[in-house]
C-alpha positions in Angstrom: 141.0 104.1 41.6 139.9 103.6 38.1 140.3 99.8 38.6 138.6 99.9 41.9 135.9 101.7 39.9 135.5 99.4 37.3 135.9 96.3 39.6 133.0 97.6 41.7 130.8 98.1 38.9 131.3 94.9 37.2 130.8 93.2 40.9 127.3 94.8 41.0 126.5 94.3 37.3 127.4 91.2 36.5 124.6 89.6 38.5 122.1 91.6 36.8 123.4 91.4 33.4 120.8 88.6 31.9 118.1 90.6 33.3 119.0 94.1 31.8 119.6 91.8 28.3 116.1 90.3 28.5 114.4 93.5 29.4 116.0 95.4 26.4 115.8 92.9 24.3 111.7 92.3 24.7 111.5 96.1 24.2 113.4 96.2 21.2 112.8 93.0 19.7 116.1 93.1 17.5 119.4 92.0 18.9 121.2 94.6 17.4 118.8 97.7 18.6 119.3 95.9 22.1 123.0 95.7 22.2 123.2 99.4 21.0 121.0 100.2 24.1 123.0 98.3 26.4 126.4 99.5 25.4 125.1 103.1 25.9 123.3 102.1 29.0 126.6 100.9 30.6 128.5 103.7 29.1 126.3 106.3 30.7 126.1 104.2 33.9 129.8 103.5 34.3 130.8 107.4 33.5 128.2 108.5 36.3 129.1 105.4 38.6 130.7 107.8 41.3 127.5 109.9 41.3 125.1 107.0 42.2 125.0 107.4 45.9 123.5 103.8 47.0 125.3 101.4 45.0 122.6 98.8 45.8 120.3 100.8 43.7 122.4 100.1 40.4 119.8 97.5 39.2 117.0 100.5 38.9 119.5 102.9 37.4 120.4 100.7 34.9 117.1 99.8 34.1 115.9 103.3 34.1 118.7 104.6 31.7 118.0 101.7 29.3 114.3 102.6 29.2 114.9 106.3 28.8 117.3 105.6 26.0 114.8 103.3 24.4 112.1 105.7 24.5 113.8 108.5 23.1 115.2 106.6 20.3 112.0 104.7 20.0 111.2 106.0 16.3 114.6 105.1 15.1 113.8 101.5 16.1 110.6 101.5 14.3 112.2 103.1 11.3 114.7 100.3 11.1 113.8 98.2 7.6 115.4 95.0 8.9 113.8 93.5 11.8 115.9 90.4 12.5 113.4 87.9 14.2 113.9 86.7 17.9 113.2 83.4 19.4 111.3 84.5 22.4 112.4 81.5 24.6 116.0 83.0 24.3 114.2 85.6 26.9 113.5 82.9 29.4 117.5 81.7 29.3 117.4 78.2 29.9 116.4 74.7 28.5 112.9 74.4 28.2 110.3 71.6 26.9 108.8 72.5 23.7 105.3 73.3 25.4 107.0 75.8 27.5 109.0 77.0 24.6 105.3 77.4 22.7 103.8 79.1 25.7 106.7 81.7 25.8 106.3 82.6 22.3 102.7 83.0 22.6 103.1 85.1 25.5 105.2 87.5 23.9 103.3 87.5 20.6 100.5 88.8 22.7 102.6 91.2 24.7 103.0 93.0 21.4 99.3 93.6 21.0 99.1 95.7 24.4 100.0 99.3 24.7 103.6 99.7 25.1 103.8 101.4 28.6 101.6 98.3 29.8 103.7 95.7 28.1 107.0 97.4 29.8 105.4 97.3 33.2 104.1 93.7 33.1 107.5 92.9 31.9 109.1 94.4 34.7 106.5 93.2 37.5 106.0 89.7 36.1 108.8 88.6 34.0 111.9 90.3 35.7 110.1 90.4 39.4 110.7 94.3 39.9 108.6 95.9 42.5 106.1 98.5 41.2 107.9 101.0 43.5 111.1 100.3 41.2 108.9 100.3 38.0 107.5 103.6 38.8 110.9 105.1 39.3 112.0 103.5 36.2 109.2 104.8 34.1 109.3 107.8 35.4 105.5 107.8 36.9 103.7 107.3 40.0 103.1 104.0 41.8 99.3 104.0 41.3 99.9 104.3 37.4 102.3 101.4 37.4 99.7 99.3 39.7 97.0 100.3 36.9 99.3 99.7 33.8 100.0 96.0 35.4 96.7 95.2 35.9 95.4 96.6 32.8 98.0 94.6 31.2 97.1 91.5 32.8 93.3 92.3 31.5 94.4 92.9 28.2 96.7 89.6 27.9 93.9 87.5 29.3 91.4 89.0 26.5 93.9 88.4 23.9 94.8 84.9 25.1 91.1 84.1 24.9 89.7 85.6 21.9 92.6 86.4 19.5 93.1 83.0 17.5 95.9 84.3 15.2 98.6 84.4 17.9 98.4 80.9 18.0 99.0 80.5 14.5 102.1 82.5 14.7 105.3 81.0 15.6 106.8 84.0 17.3 109.6 84.6 15.0 107.3 87.2 12.7 106.0 89.4 15.1 105.3 92.9 13.5 106.5 95.7 15.8 104.5 98.6 16.1 
């Protein structure tokens, strides 16, 4: 049975592995912290795998667990003295033109300037392609709250991209975390 459990888990996990890694890295902005959260998320999820009734909802379960682990440890991550800079184009996961890389870096610098819950909602919705209902489940809030967060995040990003010249001077590797 344990081998079958492991096989089932990996079969469902492998197609969503990169999305989970991108999401957690975009939350922590630190490779080591993201690895810690992903490890804890996988341990928790695998341990409770039998309790997940709908195996097709593993993606939502993983993201919810990762999000909750991040929020419960958020202060720990902020207190870390050393912040290893990340190249935001790593989050795109493919070879890109230099123009696209620049645009991605600018977007992630701007994302750091909006409130945390809005940032998480917009990343889940627009970058990772989650449905608003799934985001509500992950963030533990209502569907209308998610819609508001995504809408407000888009408006805030639009304002930042139009008016904040400093983000265009930033190369994306020295983002200050909140």
